[in-house]
One Martini backbone bead per residue (centre of mass of N, CA, C, O) as a GRO file, in nm:
protein
  451
    1MET     BB    1  -3.081  -0.340   0.981
    2VAL     BB    2  -2.863  -0.117   1.072
    3GLN     BB    3  -2.508  -0.087   0.996
    4ASN     BB    4  -2.239   0.046   1.179
    5ILE     BB    5  -1.964   0.195   1.002
    6PHE     BB    6  -1.631   0.274   1.074
    7VAL     BB    7  -1.402   0.508   0.909
    8LEU     BB    8  -1.071   0.524   0.889
    9GLY     BB    9  -0.968   0.777   0.701
   10ALA     BB   10  -1.169   0.926   0.540
   11ASP     BB   11  -1.237   0.950   0.185
   12ASP     BB   12  -1.384   1.030  -0.106
   13PHE     BB   13  -1.284   0.805  -0.297
   14ASN     BB   14  -1.352   0.556  -0.104
   15CYS     BB   15  -1.646   0.628  -0.031
   16LYS     BB   16  -1.753   0.577  -0.312
   17LEU     BB   17  -1.688   0.270  -0.308
   18LEU     BB   18  -1.854   0.200  -0.059
   19ASP     BB   19  -2.134   0.291  -0.185
   20GLU     BB   20  -2.102   0.054  -0.425
   21ILE     BB   21  -2.144  -0.175  -0.264
   22HIS     BB   22  -2.303  -0.446  -0.174
   23ASP     BB   23  -2.639  -0.362  -0.033
   24ASP     BB   24  -2.838  -0.594   0.177
   25ARG     BB   25  -2.778  -0.474   0.503
   26GLY     BB   26  -2.766  -0.169   0.579
   27TYR     BB   27  -2.544   0.042   0.543
   28GLU     BB   28  -2.356   0.271   0.768
   29PHE     BB   29  -2.137   0.531   0.717
   30HIS     BB   30  -1.860   0.653   0.927
   31SER     BB   31  -1.656   0.894   1.025
   32LEU     BB   32  -1.314   0.823   1.164
   33LEU     BB   33  -1.163   1.037   1.081
   34THR     BB   34  -0.955   1.178   0.871
   35PHE     BB   35  -0.697   1.168   0.669
   36ASP     BB   36  -0.547   1.417   0.788
   37GLU     BB   37  -0.567   1.323   1.087
   38VAL     BB   38  -0.408   1.039   1.055
   39LYS     BB   39  -0.153   1.153   0.871
   40GLY     BB   40  -0.108   1.436   0.837
   41VAL     BB   41   0.061   1.711   0.699
   42ASP     BB   42   0.397   1.694   0.806
   43LYS     BB   43   0.323   1.458   1.018
   44TYR     BB   44   0.293   1.221   1.237
   45PRO     BB   45   0.087   1.145   1.468
   46SER     BB   46  -0.014   1.054   1.759
   47PHE     BB   47  -0.129   0.753   1.843
   48ASN     BB   48  -0.270   0.805   2.116
   49GLY     BB   49  -0.419   1.056   2.018
   50LEU     BB   50  -0.594   0.909   1.807
   51ILE     BB   51  -0.737   0.717   1.997
   52GLU     BB   52  -0.873   0.939   2.162
   53GLN     BB   53  -1.031   1.066   1.931
   54ALA     BB   54  -1.188   0.813   1.847
   55GLU     BB   55  -1.322   0.762   2.124
   56SER     BB   56  -1.482   1.023   2.127
   57VAL     BB   57  -1.659   0.964   1.883
   58LEU     BB   58  -1.773   0.691   1.983
   59GLY     BB   59  -1.887   0.800   2.261
   60HIS     BB   60  -2.103   1.002   2.100
   61PHE     BB   61  -2.246   0.761   1.997
   62GLU     BB   62  -2.587   0.637   2.008
   63GLY     BB   63  -2.538   0.386   1.871
   64ARG     BB   64  -2.441   0.103   1.718
   65ILE     BB   65  -2.134  -0.072   1.695
   66ASP     BB   66  -2.028  -0.296   1.427
   67ALA     BB   67  -1.769  -0.142   1.290
   68ILE     BB   68  -1.410  -0.124   1.208
   69VAL     BB   69  -1.232   0.046   0.944
   70GLY     BB   70  -0.938   0.010   0.713
   71TYR     BB   71  -0.707   0.108   0.414
   72TRP     BB   72  -0.460   0.210   0.556
   73ASP     BB   73  -0.180   0.259   0.667
   74PHE     BB   74  -0.004   0.388   0.877
   75PRO     BB   75  -0.208   0.399   1.156
   76VAL     BB   76  -0.474   0.254   1.077
   77ASN     BB   77  -0.416  -0.065   1.080
   78SER     BB   78  -0.344  -0.035   1.399
   79MET     BB   79  -0.609   0.090   1.515
   80VAL     BB   80  -0.819  -0.125   1.465
   81PRO     BB   81  -0.742  -0.347   1.683
   82VAL     BB   82  -0.749  -0.159   1.925
   83LEU     BB   83  -1.049  -0.068   1.899
   84CYS     BB   84  -1.186  -0.347   1.874
   85GLU     BB   85  -1.107  -0.453   2.150
   86LYS     BB   86  -1.258  -0.230   2.316
   87HIS     BB   87  -1.547  -0.315   2.140
   88ASN     BB   88  -1.583  -0.614   2.059
   89LEU     BB   89  -1.458  -0.659   1.768
   90VAL     BB   90  -1.376  -0.753   1.456
   91SER     BB   91  -1.030  -0.872   1.429
   92PRO     BB   92  -0.726  -0.878   1.426
   93SER     BB   93  -0.459  -0.905   1.596
   94LEU     BB   94  -0.206  -0.706   1.692
   95GLU     BB   95   0.026  -0.912   1.673
   96SER     BB   96  -0.035  -1.005   1.378
   97GLU     BB   97  -0.001  -0.726   1.257
   98LEU     BB   98   0.301  -0.684   1.352
   99LYS     BB   99   0.410  -0.938   1.190
  100CYS     BB  100   0.389  -0.745   0.936
  101ASP     BB  101   0.478  -0.434   1.003
  102HIS     BB  102   0.730  -0.535   1.144
  103LYS     BB  103   0.993  -0.603   0.959
  104TYR     BB  104   1.164  -0.775   1.150
  105TRP     BB  105   0.952  -0.963   1.269
  106SER     BB  106   0.853  -1.070   0.999
  107ARG     BB  107   1.120  -1.202   0.907
  108CYS     BB  108   1.144  -1.399   1.144
  109GLU     BB  109   0.881  -1.554   1.076
  110GLN     BB  110   0.948  -1.633   0.786
  111LYS     BB  111   1.209  -1.799   0.846
  112LYS     BB  112   1.057  -2.037   0.993
  113VAL     BB  113   0.850  -2.127   0.721
  114ILE     BB  114   0.994  -1.947   0.453
  115PRO     BB  115   1.312  -1.948   0.381
  116GLY     BB  116   1.313  -1.966   0.052
  117HIS     BB  117   1.138  -1.661   0.062
  118THR     BB  118   1.375  -1.522   0.245
  119PRO     BB  119   1.566  -1.276   0.277
  120ALA     BB  120   1.824  -1.132   0.385
  121PHE     BB  121   1.883  -1.000   0.730
  122GLU     BB  122   1.906  -0.697   0.944
  123SER     BB  123   1.968  -0.499   1.208
  124LEU     BB  124   1.963  -0.127   1.287
  125ASP     BB  125   2.127   0.141   1.446
  126PRO     BB  126   2.155   0.462   1.312
  127PHE     BB  127   2.279   0.602   1.596
  128ALA     BB  128   2.524   0.462   1.593
  129GLU     BB  129   2.851   0.536   1.570
  130ASP     BB  130   2.902   0.233   1.411
  131ALA     BB  131   2.680   0.159   1.200
  132ALA     BB  132   2.830   0.082   0.935
  133GLU     BB  133   3.016  -0.146   1.075
  134LYS     BB  134   2.768  -0.341   1.166
  135ILE     BB  135   2.735  -0.433   0.885
  136GLN     BB  136   2.738  -0.753   0.719
  137MET     BB  137   2.639  -0.681   0.454
  138ALA     BB  138   2.679  -0.664   0.127
  139PHE     BB  139   2.703  -0.503  -0.141
  140PRO     BB  140   2.401  -0.461  -0.217
  141PHE     BB  141   2.125  -0.279  -0.045
  142TRP     BB  142   1.863  -0.230   0.183
  143ILE     BB  143   1.734   0.060   0.359
  144LYS     BB  144   1.496   0.068   0.640
  145PRO     BB  145   1.254   0.105   0.832
  146VAL     BB  146   1.064  -0.100   1.036
  147LYS     BB  147   0.873   0.149   0.963
  148SER     BB  148   0.689   0.203   0.659
  149THR     BB  149   0.565   0.422   0.391
  150ASP     BB  150   0.594   0.444   0.066
  151SER     BB  151   0.916   0.422   0.094
  152PHE     BB  152   1.002   0.565   0.342
  153LEU     BB  153   1.339   0.574   0.378
  154ALA     BB  154   1.416   0.407   0.118
  155PHE     BB  155   1.738   0.255   0.026
  156ARG     BB  156   1.969   0.215  -0.212
  157VAL     BB  157   2.287   0.039  -0.156
  158ASN     BB  158   2.616   0.038  -0.321
  159ASN     BB  159   2.782   0.213  -0.102
  160ARG     BB  160   2.926   0.411   0.132
  161GLN     BB  161   2.809   0.676   0.030
  162ASP     BB  162   2.513   0.589   0.030
  163LEU     BB  163   2.502   0.517   0.329
  164ASP     BB  164   2.568   0.791   0.454
  165GLU     BB  165   2.326   0.938   0.323
  166ALA     BB  166   2.100   0.758   0.435
  167LEU     BB  167   2.164   0.800   0.737
  168ARG     BB  168   2.120   1.102   0.740
  169LYS     BB  169   1.819   1.099   0.655
  170ILE     BB  170   1.714   0.907   0.873
  171ARG     BB  171   1.799   1.072   1.126
  172ASP     BB  172   1.624   1.325   1.042
  173LYS     BB  173   1.318   1.151   0.990
  174ILE     BB  174   1.233   0.892   1.165
  175ASP     BB  175   1.056   1.028   1.391
  176TYR     BB  176   0.793   1.065   1.236
  177ILE     BB  177   0.741   0.734   1.274
  178GLY     BB  178   0.887   0.623   1.531
  179ALA     BB  179   0.721   0.751   1.761
  180PRO     BB  180   0.431   0.637   1.695
  181PHE     BB  181   0.524   0.340   1.681
  182ASN     BB  182   0.606   0.317   1.978
  183GLU     BB  183   0.324   0.360   2.088
  184LEU     BB  184   0.210   0.105   1.967
  185LEU     BB  185   0.403  -0.104   2.104
  186GLY     BB  186   0.276  -0.044   2.394
  187HIS     BB  187   0.011  -0.238   2.320
  188ALA     BB  188   0.210  -0.481   2.307
  189THR     BB  189   0.332  -0.812   2.299
  190LEU     BB  190   0.684  -0.861   2.320
  191PRO     BB  191   0.959  -0.982   2.235
  192ASP     BB  192   1.276  -0.908   2.310
  193TYR     BB  193   1.396  -0.900   2.010
  194VAL     BB  194   1.181  -0.674   1.934
  195ARG     BB  195   1.199  -0.453   2.154
  196GLU     BB  196   1.498  -0.370   2.062
  197VAL     BB  197   1.346  -0.301   1.774
  198GLU     BB  198   1.254  -0.008   1.731
  199GLY     BB  199   1.128   0.272   1.550
  200HIS     BB  200   1.454   0.376   1.511
  201HIS     BB  201   1.501   0.139   1.335
  202CYS     BB  202   1.652  -0.086   1.102
  203ILE     BB  203   1.658  -0.259   0.787
  204ILE     BB  204   1.850  -0.504   0.626
  205GLU     BB  205   1.836  -0.597   0.273
  206GLU     BB  206   1.839  -0.800   0.034
  207MET     BB  207   1.855  -0.816  -0.289
  208ILE     BB  208   1.569  -0.812  -0.504
  209SER     BB  209   1.431  -0.955  -0.811
  210GLY     BB  210   1.199  -0.888  -1.072
  211HIS     BB  211   0.873  -0.964  -1.079
  212GLN     BB  212   0.609  -0.781  -0.953
  213CYS     BB  213   0.369  -0.888  -0.700
  214THR     BB  214   0.023  -0.939  -0.565
  215VAL     BB  215  -0.136  -1.093  -0.291
  216GLU     BB  216  -0.470  -1.108  -0.237
  217GLY     BB  217  -0.637  -1.150   0.089
  218HIS     BB  218  -0.807  -1.370   0.335
  219ALA     BB  219  -0.936  -1.426   0.671
  220TYR     BB  220  -1.171  -1.697   0.777
  221GLU     BB  221  -1.182  -1.891   1.029
  222GLY     BB  222  -0.875  -2.003   0.925
  223GLU     BB  223  -0.918  -1.925   0.626
  224ILE     BB  224  -0.715  -1.896   0.331
  225ILE     BB  225  -0.776  -1.643   0.075
  226SER     BB  226  -0.767  -1.563  -0.265
  227HIS     BB  227  -0.892  -1.266  -0.466
  228GLY     BB  228  -0.601  -1.173  -0.599
  229ILE     BB  229  -0.365  -1.080  -0.868
  230ILE     BB  230  -0.096  -0.837  -0.904
  231ASP     BB  231   0.076  -0.638  -1.117
  232SER     BB  232   0.404  -0.475  -1.136
  233PHE     BB  233   0.534  -0.150  -1.251
  234ASN     BB  234   0.806   0.035  -1.336
  235TYR     BB  235   0.996   0.271  -1.398
  236PRO     BB  236   1.239   0.288  -1.599
  237GLY     BB  237   1.531   0.241  -1.401
  238GLY     BB  238   1.349   0.202  -1.137
  239SER     BB  239   1.145   0.196  -0.810
  240SER     BB  240   0.895   0.333  -0.924
  241PHE     BB  241   0.578   0.327  -0.973
  242PHE     BB  242   0.360   0.300  -1.260
  243ARG     BB  243   0.190   0.013  -1.236
  244TYR     BB  244  -0.109  -0.162  -1.197
  245GLU     BB  245  -0.230  -0.506  -1.276
  246TYR     BB  246  -0.557  -0.653  -1.358
  247PRO     BB  247  -0.480  -0.946  -1.394
  248SER     BB  248  -0.249  -1.164  -1.373
  249GLN     BB  249   0.012  -1.307  -1.613
  250LEU     BB  250   0.113  -1.528  -1.469
  251PRO     BB  251   0.172  -1.831  -1.415
  252GLN     BB  252  -0.028  -2.049  -1.251
  253GLU     BB  253   0.190  -2.203  -1.082
  254ILE     BB  254   0.298  -1.946  -0.946
  255LYS     BB  255   0.041  -1.844  -0.818
  256ASP     BB  256  -0.015  -2.097  -0.648
  257ALA     BB  257   0.248  -2.084  -0.482
  258MET     BB  258   0.202  -1.803  -0.353
  259VAL     BB  259  -0.059  -1.875  -0.209
  260GLU     BB  260   0.063  -2.098  -0.031
  261THR     BB  261   0.271  -1.917   0.109
  262SER     BB  262   0.060  -1.728   0.231
  263ARG     BB  263  -0.079  -1.937   0.405
  264THR     BB  264   0.162  -2.014   0.580
  265ILE     BB  265   0.226  -1.735   0.713
  266MET     BB  266  -0.061  -1.650   0.814
  267SER     BB  267  -0.103  -1.895   0.993
  268HIS     BB  268   0.153  -1.869   1.172
  269ILE     BB  269   0.071  -1.567   1.289
  270GLY     BB  270  -0.255  -1.566   1.339
  271PHE     BB  271  -0.421  -1.459   1.102
  272ASP     BB  272  -0.761  -1.320   1.139
  273ASN     BB  273  -1.029  -1.161   1.022
  274GLY     BB  274  -0.875  -1.049   0.751
  275ALA     BB  275  -0.687  -0.852   0.541
  276PHE     BB  276  -0.441  -0.889   0.265
  277ASN     BB  277  -0.102  -0.812   0.131
  278ILE     BB  278   0.152  -0.971  -0.086
  279GLU     BB  279   0.480  -0.918  -0.182
  280TYR     BB  280   0.657  -1.012  -0.487
  281PHE     BB  281   0.942  -1.178  -0.644
  282TYR     BB  282   0.996  -1.290  -0.986
  283ASP     BB  283   1.213  -1.520  -1.141
  284MET     BB  284   1.217  -1.605  -1.473
  285ASN     BB  285   1.487  -1.780  -1.483
  286THR     BB  286   1.443  -1.971  -1.207
  287GLY     BB  287   1.140  -1.960  -1.057
  288ASP     BB  288   1.177  -1.784  -0.826
  289TYR     BB  289   1.063  -1.647  -0.501
  290GLN     BB  290   1.013  -1.339  -0.309
  291LEU     BB  291   0.946  -1.179  -0.015
  292LEU     BB  292   0.883  -0.849   0.068
  293GLU     BB  293   0.575  -0.793   0.192
  294ILE     BB  294   0.332  -0.733   0.458
  295ASN     BB  295  -0.019  -0.635   0.445
  296PRO     BB  296  -0.284  -0.577   0.695
  297ARG     BB  297  -0.471  -0.523   0.419
  298ILE     BB  298  -0.611  -0.370   0.200
  299SER     BB  299  -0.572  -0.232  -0.124
  300GLN     BB  300  -0.672   0.076  -0.237
  301SER     BB  301  -0.511   0.061  -0.511
  302HIS     BB  302  -0.708  -0.195  -0.610
  303SER     BB  303  -1.013  -0.124  -0.602
  304GLU     BB  304  -1.085  -0.020  -0.889
  305MET     BB  305  -0.998  -0.277  -1.035
  306PHE     BB  306  -1.209  -0.463  -0.910
  307GLN     BB  307  -1.449  -0.302  -1.012
  308PHE     BB  308  -1.394  -0.339  -1.319
  309VAL     BB  309  -1.368  -0.670  -1.315
  310ASP     BB  310  -1.577  -0.773  -1.058
  311GLY     BB  311  -1.800  -0.530  -0.966
  312THR     BB  312  -1.622  -0.499  -0.699
  313SER     BB  313  -1.464  -0.406  -0.431
  314ASN     BB  314  -1.248  -0.484  -0.160
  315HIS     BB  315  -1.438  -0.351   0.050
  316GLN     BB  316  -1.633  -0.585   0.082
  317ILE     BB  317  -1.439  -0.768   0.237
  318MET     BB  318  -1.380  -0.581   0.475
  319VAL     BB  319  -1.674  -0.559   0.573
  320ASP     BB  320  -1.750  -0.852   0.612
  321LEU     BB  321  -1.530  -0.918   0.823
  322ALA     BB  322  -1.607  -0.694   1.036
  323LEU     BB  323  -1.906  -0.843   1.064
  324GLY     BB  324  -1.848  -1.170   1.054
  325ASN     BB  325  -1.839  -1.241   0.748
  326LYS     BB  326  -1.841  -1.406   0.465
  327PRO     BB  327  -1.717  -1.338   0.178
  328ASP     BB  328  -1.886  -1.179  -0.114
  329PHE     BB  329  -1.697  -1.261  -0.408
  330LYS     BB  330  -1.723  -1.193  -0.755
  331ALA     BB  331  -1.563  -1.295  -1.020
  332ARG     BB  332  -1.578  -1.143  -1.327
  333ALA     BB  333  -1.841  -0.907  -1.304
  334GLY     BB  334  -1.744  -0.691  -1.489
  335ARG     BB  335  -1.672  -0.467  -1.768
  336PHE     BB  336  -1.369  -0.578  -1.758
  337ALA     BB  337  -1.077  -0.768  -1.816
  338CYS     BB  338  -0.901  -0.511  -1.728
  339ALA     BB  339  -0.672  -0.325  -1.502
  340ALA     BB  340  -0.544   0.004  -1.383
  341LYS     BB  341  -0.283   0.174  -1.200
  342PHE     BB  342  -0.155   0.500  -1.236
  343TYR     BB  343   0.152   0.690  -1.208
  344LEU     BB  344   0.213   1.030  -1.161
  345ARG     BB  345   0.548   1.161  -1.193
  346ARG     BB  346   0.805   1.342  -1.024
  347PHE     BB  347   1.181   1.368  -1.006
  348GLU     BB  348   1.137   1.667  -0.907
  349ASP     BB  349   1.117   1.946  -0.772
  350GLY     BB  350   0.825   2.166  -0.706
  351LYS     BB  351   0.567   2.399  -0.806
  352VAL     BB  352   0.234   2.424  -0.818
  353SER     BB  353   0.028   2.604  -1.072
  354HIS     BB  354  -0.166   2.357  -1.184
  355VAL     BB  355  -0.499   2.217  -1.166
  356PRO     BB  356  -0.761   2.041  -1.220
  357GLY     BB  357  -1.085   2.062  -1.219
  358ALA     BB  358  -1.384   1.910  -1.190
  359ASP     BB  359  -1.482   1.969  -1.481
  360GLU     BB  360  -1.231   1.867  -1.631
  361LEU     BB  361  -1.243   1.576  -1.520
  362ASP     BB  362  -1.525   1.503  -1.623
  363ARG     BB  363  -1.466   1.539  -1.923
  364LEU     BB  364  -1.245   1.323  -1.932
  365ARG     BB  365  -1.411   1.083  -1.834
  366ASN     BB  366  -1.636   1.107  -2.062
  367SER     BB  367  -1.430   1.072  -2.314
  368ILE     BB  368  -1.321   0.805  -2.146
  369PRO     BB  369  -1.391   0.502  -2.096
  370GLY     BB  370  -1.285   0.374  -1.799
  371VAL     BB  371  -1.220   0.645  -1.614
  372ASP     BB  372  -1.013   0.758  -1.340
  373ILE     BB  373  -0.930   1.047  -1.117
  374ASP     BB  374  -0.656   1.132  -0.880
  375ILE     BB  375  -0.559   1.412  -0.712
  376ASN     BB  376  -0.259   1.491  -0.494
  377ILE     BB  377  -0.274   1.803  -0.557
  378GLU     BB  378  -0.211   2.157  -0.535
  379LYS     BB  379  -0.213   2.469  -0.561
  380GLY     BB  380   0.115   2.540  -0.423
  381THR     BB  381   0.259   2.285  -0.406
  382GLN     BB  382   0.535   2.144  -0.249
  383LEU     BB  383   0.668   1.849  -0.316
  384SER     BB  384   0.871   1.822  -0.063
  385ALA     BB  385   0.609   1.841   0.145
  386LEU     BB  386   0.531   1.571   0.097
  387ILE     BB  387   0.398   1.283   0.216
  388GLU     BB  388   0.441   0.961   0.145
  389GLN     BB  389   0.708   0.922  -0.024
  390ASP     BB  390   0.932   0.828  -0.205
  391SER     BB  391   1.289   0.868  -0.255
  392TYR     BB  392   1.247   0.955  -0.598
  393SER     BB  393   0.944   1.085  -0.584
  394PHE     BB  394   0.628   1.238  -0.705
  395ASP     BB  395   0.279   1.214  -0.649
  396LEU     BB  396   0.032   1.359  -0.849
  397ALA     BB  397  -0.135   1.106  -0.982
  398ASN     BB  398  -0.423   0.891  -1.043
  399ILE     BB  399  -0.498   0.628  -1.284
  400TYR     BB  400  -0.801   0.464  -1.379
  401ILE     BB  401  -0.833   0.159  -1.583
  402GLY     BB  402  -1.046   0.008  -1.824
  403ALA     BB  403  -1.017  -0.302  -2.031
  404GLY     BB  404  -0.943  -0.559  -2.264
  405ASP     BB  405  -0.628  -0.480  -2.256
  406THR     BB  406  -0.313  -0.364  -2.230
  407ARG     BB  407  -0.305  -0.186  -2.483
  408GLU     BB  408  -0.560  -0.024  -2.411
  409LEU     BB  409  -0.461   0.090  -2.148
  410LEU     BB  410  -0.223   0.256  -2.274
  411GLU     BB  411  -0.390   0.423  -2.470
  412LYS     BB  412  -0.566   0.566  -2.258
  413PHE     BB  413  -0.338   0.685  -2.093
  414ARG     BB  414  -0.223   0.875  -2.310
  415LYS     BB  415  -0.477   1.047  -2.340
  416VAL     BB  416  -0.482   1.155  -2.053
  417VAL     BB  417  -0.199   1.281  -2.039
  418GLU     BB  418  -0.233   1.483  -2.275
  419ALA     BB  419  -0.499   1.626  -2.123
  420LEU     BB  420  -0.357   1.687  -1.854
  421PRO     BB  421  -0.354   1.995  -1.647
  422ILE     BB  422  -0.040   1.994  -1.528
  423GLU     BB  423   0.159   2.240  -1.342
  424ILE     BB  424   0.498   2.362  -1.320
  425GLU     BB  425   0.710   2.577  -1.223
  426GLY     BB  426   0.929   2.631  -1.497
  427GLU     BB  427   0.802   2.423  -1.688
  428VAL     BB  428   0.827   2.322  -2.026
  429SER     BB  429   0.810   1.985  -2.086
  430ARG     BB  430   0.675   1.821  -1.884
  431GLU     BB  431   0.829   1.582  -1.730
  432TRP     BB  432   0.598   1.396  -1.629
  433LYS     BB  433   0.483   1.337  -1.912
  434GLN     BB  434   0.734   1.215  -2.047
  435ALA     BB  435   0.777   0.982  -1.843
  436ALA     BB  436   0.502   0.844  -1.886
  437LEU     BB  437   0.520   0.795  -2.193
  438ARG     BB  438   0.779   0.633  -2.195
  439ALA     BB  439   0.677   0.403  -2.015
  440SER     BB  440   0.439   0.313  -2.206
  441TYR     BB  441   0.652   0.229  -2.446
  442GLU     BB  442   0.848   0.025  -2.249
  443MET     BB  443   0.664  -0.206  -2.216
  444VAL     BB  444   0.612  -0.528  -2.104
  445PHE     BB  445   0.437  -0.812  -2.220
  446LEU     BB  446   0.346  -1.078  -2.041
  447GLY     BB  447   0.171  -1.233  -2.243
  448ASP     BB  448   0.419  -1.269  -2.437
  449VAL     BB  449   0.631  -1.401  -2.250
  450PHE     BB  450   0.420  -1.661  -2.160
  451LYS     BB  451   0.358  -1.811  -2.445
   0.00000   0.00000   0.00000
């Protein structure tokens, strides 16, 4: 019997991975709004408007609706529980999802059960006349909206000048995500202390540092299971991601401890029958680790890496859970021992004058085994017009690579970067290419560190 699965924010790259998952149950995938429809072109759409559009699509479908899934951040991961509740389908509750996504509510819940892994925090109304004076935390700290994606409007604040500039930018743009997030909050039952910290508020967080990694996991009928841990590396000297690498090379006892912490918090908030990923910082000097954030979904950024190493992407887990099934995920059944997702970034604005075509990309993929490439820009794109970018760079392309070890990953990456024809108007030295190559040569090999 065919099982009809609706994919919120469907895009070509992830639909390809969905088509490749183990299918012995007759999956039929249907697009439920496109990526551009759910994410918007220059601002986030109305949340309630998106729900109405999705309901219209579902209402005109003549078959049985078996599952609704999504792998993107807001608004997709918040639409899933709202729509599933309306159609009596399996998903985590909206309140448990918000205990992850609403950064202030999430920190309050974390402090109750994992205080030793929760950094100091406080809420802030950035529109208050004396906003700067209300902050109790000493510099340096991070300021970010209570809901943000891809580090949108997240700023490291070292002094009062940084703070004033961050508040100016936040006041100017926070409504892009604050308004639709408030529409979402209207669907949930909130405690008073959370209702007061609505979508136009910020959270101030203590600086945490160390090696960043992510525990991917899922909850099935009350059981919390980790299906993989991924290491993260930034561009040297900055906070922008350079690459993710799977599997993690952290010491096993640290990984086990992080998984147990993840079980504690996800059980506490009542998260069930869904996937999640939790980011941590591990201090190699003290052995301590701090929780950065909880994302109530699979990370589609990790999907191709799971495909390379485990033989199927984490989309399989998402689909199994949405259909009410225990995930069937076989570790280390893939073609490669390790894999990575690399970010090609430019750290200054510019206008794109050339991107590789489909034929060029296919030739590049075929010339280097175990490589896939996803271009995030088009000819004529003004980088500053891109949405969902971090506060310090622009994401030009993502490169996915499978290899036998970290050194081979970096060698393949350099070959791709050298051959990739992305051009920015007026750029002579291809700044993005030089930054990527420098980062690849300055990497610390965790396998060597922990020997």
